[in-house]
C-alpha positions in Angstrom: 68.5 113.7 105.3 72.1 114.7 104.3 72.7 118.1 102.7 73.6 118.0 99.0 77.3 117.6 98.3 78.9 120.6 96.7 80.7 119.7 93.4 83.1 122.4 92.2 83.5 122.8 88.5 84.8 125.2 85.9 82.0 127.1 84.3 82.6 126.1 80.6 80.0 124.0 78.9 82.5 121.1 78.7 83.3 121.3 82.4 79.8 121.6 83.6 78.6 118.8 81.3 81.3 116.5 82.6 80.6 117.5 86.2 76.9 117.0 85.8 77.4 113.5 84.4 79.5 112.6 87.4 76.9 114.2 89.8 74.1 112.2 88.2 76.1 109.0 88.3 76.9 109.5 92.0 73.2 110.3 92.8 72.0 107.2 90.9 74.5 105.0 92.6 74.4 106.3 96.2 71.2 108.4 96.5 73.2 111.4 97.6 72.1 114.7 96.0 74.8 116.9 94.4 74.8 120.7 93.7 77.2 122.1 91.1 79.3 125.1 92.2 80.7 127.1 89.3 84.3 128.4 89.8 86.5 130.6 87.6 90.1 129.4 87.3 93.2 131.3 86.2 93.4 129.2 83.1 89.9 130.4 82.1 90.6 134.1 82.4 94.2 134.5 81.2 94.8 135.2 77.6 98.4 133.8 77.7 99.2 130.6 75.8 99.1 127.5 78.0 102.7 126.8 77.1 103.7 130.2 78.6 101.9 129.3 81.8 103.7 126.0 82.2 100.5 124.2 81.2 100.1 122.1 84.3 97.6 123.0 86.9 96.2 126.3 85.5 92.7 124.9 85.5 93.2 122.9 88.7 94.7 125.0 91.5 91.7 127.2 92.1 89.4 124.1 92.5 91.9 122.6 94.9 92.0 125.8 96.9 88.2 125.7 97.3 88.4 122.1 98.6 91.0 123.1 101.2 88.9 126.1 102.2 85.8 123.9 102.6 83.9 125.8 99.9 83.2 122.6 98.0 83.2 118.9 98.9 84.7 117.5 95.7 85.9 118.5 92.2 85.9 116.9 88.8 88.8 117.4 86.4 89.8 116.2 82.9 92.6 113.9 84.1 95.0 115.2 81.4 94.8 118.7 83.1 95.9 117.3 86.5 99.6 117.8 87.6 101.4 114.5 88.1 102.6 115.8 91.5 99.8 115.2 93.9 98.9 117.6 96.7 99.2 115.6 100.0 96.0 117.1 101.3 94.0 115.9 98.3 93.3 112.5 97.0 92.0 111.2 93.6 89.0 109.3 95.1 87.7 108.0 91.7 88.7 107.8 88.1 85.7 107.1 85.9 85.6 104.6 83.0 87.5 106.2 80.2 85.8 107.7 77.1 87.5 107.9 73.7 91.2 108.7 74.4 92.0 109.9 70.8 92.6 113.3 69.3 90.1 114.5 66.6 90.4 117.0 63.7 87.5 119.4 63.0 88.3 120.7 59.6 87.2 121.2 56.0 88.5 117.7 55.3 91.0 115.0 56.5 94.5 116.1 57.3 96.0 114.4 54.2 93.5 116.4 52.0 94.2 119.9 53.3 96.2 122.2 51.0 99.8 123.1 51.9 99.9 126.1 54.2 96.5 125.3 55.7 96.1 126.8 59.2 95.6 124.3 62.0 94.8 125.6 65.5 96.1 123.8 68.7 97.6 125.0 71.9 99.3 121.6 72.5 103.1 121.1 71.7 102.4 117.4 71.8 99.8 117.7 69.1 101.9 120.1 67.0 105.0 117.9 67.1 103.0 114.8 66.0 101.0 116.7 63.4 104.3 118.0 61.9 105.5 114.5 61.5 102.4 113.8 59.4 102.1 117.1 57.5 105.2 119.3 57.9 103.8 121.7 55.2 100.9 122.9 57.3 100.9 126.0 59.5 100.3 125.2 63.2 99.1 128.1 65.2 98.3 128.5 69.0 94.6 128.8 69.8 92.7 129.4 73.1 89.1 129.3 74.1 86.5 126.6 74.7 85.5 124.0 72.1 82.7 126.0 70.7 85.0 129.0 70.2 87.6 126.9 68.5 85.2 125.2 66.1 83.7 128.6 65.3 87.1 129.7 64.0 87.0 126.9 61.5 83.4 127.7 60.5 84.3 131.4 60.0 87.4 130.5 57.9 89.9 131.9 60.3 91.4 128.4 60.6 91.2 125.5 58.2 91.1 123.1 61.2 91.5 122.6 64.9 92.5 119.5 66.9 90.6 118.7 70.1 90.1 115.7 72.3 87.4 113.4 70.8 86.0 112.6 74.3 85.3 116.3 75.0 83.5 116.8 71.7 81.4 113.8 72.3 80.4 115.0 75.8 79.1 118.3 74.4 77.4 116.8 71.4 79.8 118.2 68.8 81.3 114.9 67.6 79.3 115.0 64.4 81.6 117.8 63.3 84.7 115.6 63.5 86.3 115.2 60.1 89.0 112.7 61.2 89.9 110.7 64.3 93.6 110.1 64.8 94.3 106.5 65.9 96.7 106.1 68.8 99.2 104.4 66.5 99.3 107.7 64.5 99.0 110.2 67.3 99.5 109.3 70.9 97.1 111.2 73.2 98.0 113.1 76.3 98.5 110.9 79.4 95.0 110.5 80.9 93.1 111.9 77.9 89.5 110.9 77.9 89.3 110.1 81.6 87.7 112.1 84.4 89.2 112.4 87.9 87.3 113.1 91.1 89.2 114.8 93.9 88.4 115.4 97.5 90.3 116.1 100.8 92.2 113.0 102.0 90.9 113.7 105.5 87.3 113.2 104.4 87.4 109.4 104.8 83.6 109.1 104.5 83.6 111.1 101.3 86.6 109.2 99.8 84.6 105.9 100.5 81.4 107.3 99.0 83.1 108.6 95.8 85.1 105.3 95.4 81.9 103.7 94.0 82.6 105.6 90.8 86.2 104.3 90.4 87.1 102.1 87.4 90.2 100.0 88.3 91.1 99.3 84.7 91.1 103.0 83.7 93.0 103.9 86.9 95.7 101.4 86.1 96.0 102.6 82.5 96.2 106.3 83.3 98.5 105.6 86.3 101.0 104.0 83.9 100.7 106.9 81.4 101.0 109.6 84.1 104.0 107.9 85.6 105.8 108.2 82.3 105.1 111.9 82.3 106.2 112.3 85.9 109.4 110.4 85.4 110.2 112.5 82.3 109.6 115.5 84.6 107.3 116.9 82.0 104.2 119.2 82.5 101.0 118.6 80.6 102.2 121.2 78.0 105.2 119.0 77.1 105.4 117.0 73.8 104.8 113.7 75.5 102.1 111.3 74.3 101.2 108.1 76.2 98.5 105.4 76.0 98.0 102.2 77.9 95.4 99.5 77.5 94.9 96.1 78.9 93.0 92.8 78.8 92.3 92.8 82.6 95.6 91.3 83.7 98.4 92.8 81.4 98.8 96.4 80.6 100.4 97.5 77.3 101.9 100.9 77.4 103.3 103.1 74.6 104.8 106.5 74.9 106.5 109.1 72.7 108.5 112.3 73.0 108.7 114.2 69.7 111.0 117.1 68.9 109.4 120.4 68.0 110.2 119.9 64.3 108.3 116.6 64.2 111.3 114.8 62.6 113.1 113.3 65.6 111.3 111.2 68.2 111.7 108.5 70.8 108.9 106.0 70.9 108.9 103.0 73.1 106.5 100.3 74.3 106.4 97.9 77.3 104.0 95.5 79.0 103.5 94.5 82.6 100.9 93.4 85.2 98.1 95.8 86.1 99.1 96.2 89.8 102.6 97.4 88.7 101.3 100.2 86.5 103.4 102.9 88.1 106.6 100.9 87.9 105.8 100.1 84.2 105.6 103.8 83.4 108.8 104.7 85.3 110.8 101.9 83.6 109.5 102.9 80.1 110.5 106.5 80.8 114.0 105.5 81.9 114.5 103.5 78.7 113.3 106.6 76.7 115.7 108.9 78.5 118.5 106.4 77.8 117.7 107.0 74.1 117.7 110.8 74.4 114.1 111.7 75.1 115.1 114.2 77.7 117.2 116.0 75.1 114.3 116.4 72.7 112.2 117.8 75.5 114.8 120.3 76.5 114.9 121.6 72.9 111.1 122.0 73.0 111.2 124.2 76.1 113.5 126.8 74.5 
């Protein structure tokens, strides 16, 4: 009998819940037992704002190090946290069927109903820029901590609302507290939002094959297109880039936006292409956005 596989996960409720769901699915599908291994990442312990840390990879690098050091067999990440530059030693063996990709508001009411000057917490420049376009009269403040901590700041009255990923709230059973879901037409999500990625060493061919049973090709194509926009714009996951792709099984429809910090100026473009050409679709869309000045708006954001 094979030894249980070691699944590395951050220790937060969200991360362990996500990882356990992947472990259960793998066991149900293949019969292999899985043990969770809790790991503390730099992103979990630092008090700095994610934008100051460069955003990309602060929750990921420690898990990858544990893979390389053979302390775990595979790791589960929220795909939106993964850097677009892939480590050559590591492969994304599976991308699971996507949950709700949208952003959600947990507040005393809907965004349109909040009084001028209401305090909204989010650590994401992408969310802030798009929210400013909707309600420039609100006060957008950086916030850290897990979902429970952030929602607690609304309950206590410290904030009037916080914006979080709808999928994450659903996974930890806090979706009943959502006061408004932002449709993708109103607020484009982070590339890969709502999807979970499973990583392992590229050299572990047996494990790559075992984990591949979890892979959803439609989700993989969609998030590949979204992340290829992000990579071509040379933007980290803290940049004000939103992207979303969906398809009917053959054609992928991709929309992306770069919004200036003030929420007033933006470059938003859409394109369609065949599923197998998802990466090229994203690159071409990014090139057309850069031609319209998207890189200038991003440069302003960084200062």
